[in-house]
N, C-alpha and C positions, 0 to 999 in steps of 0.2 A: 557166562554163556552156558545155556543147557547143552548136555550131552547131545540130546535129540537134534538141536538146531545145528551143532558141528558136524553130525552124521549127515544130516539132510543137505548141509551146504557142500560137503565133501562128494556126496552122491550127485548132486546137480552138477558140480565142477567136472566130474568124471565124464557125465553124460555129454556135457557141452564139448569136452575134449575130443570124445569119440566122434561126435557128429561133425565136429568141426575140423577134424583131423590135426589138432593142435599138439604141441610137444608138452612133455611133463606128466603124461597119463600114468607112467609107471610109479612116479612119487605119490601121486593121489591114491593110487591103488595100494601102495605100500602102508600109507596111513590108515586106509580102511581096513587092512588086514591087522594091523597093530590094534585098532580098536574093535577087532572081533566081528566085523561086519562082512556078510557075504558080498561077492560082486555080482550084482543082477546083470541079466542080459539087458543091453540097450538097443532098442529098436531104432530104425532110421527115422528122421524127423518126418512128420506129416507133411504131405505135399499141400502146398495152398490150395484151396477149393477153387477151381476155375469154372465151376458152375455157378454162375450168378442167377438169382431167382428171376425167372421168366425171360432170361436173356436169350434162350434158344428159342422161344415162342416169338420174341420180338424179331429176331434175325429171319426166321422163317416167314413170318407174316410180311415183312418188308420185302423180301425178294419175291414172294409170290403175288404181291401186288403188281409187279411188273409183268406178270404173264405166268402161264403154266409151266412147270418144270418137272423132270423126272427126279426120282429119289436120288439117283447118282449126281445129277446136276445141283440138288439141293445140298447134298454132302460136301461136294467140291467148294460150294459158296460158303458154307459154314466153316470148313476147314480153313479157309481164306481169311474169314472175319475172326476165328479164334485159333490162332496159331499155338497157343500154349495148351490146347487139348491135345492129348496123345492121338495120332491119326488112326489108330485102331479103335479108339473110343467115339470118334466123331460120328461114324455110322450109327452106332447104337444109340447115342444121345439124340441124334436127328430122328431116327426112327421112333423113339420114345415120345419126343415132342410132337411128331406128326400124329401119333396115335391119341395123344392127349388133346390136340387141337381137333382132331377129328370127332372124338367123342364130345366135345363142346359145340359141335357143329360149326367150327370157324373154317375149316378146310375140308376139301373133298377131293376124291380121287376118281378119275375117270381113265380107265385103262391103265397105262403107266405114268399118266401125268397127274401131278397135284397142282391144286389151284385153291384160290380163296373160295369159300361158299358164297352163293349169292343171296 
């Protein structure tokens, strides 16, 4: 086995141990030090992407098919449908989706109420 392969395996094992809060990290780090490798910073694992393509557009158009709503009501509906999206992000994602739908001419706003374009 090549040294590079062993080094990469040890680095990957260390990363897995840090992210999974597993035991034995000090042993892997000792092996890395013996091999003369630096201990790189390990970033937290990437969050699963909760924004599916066109999902927000679908949710918004479905709810607006039932009648006009304010932005706050839309945000509450989206938050209910997408509990995995952090609450502070739901408003901004809803706002961005409304802007894109409005630019496409699919929704319109009259005062504070949003609805499907005729």
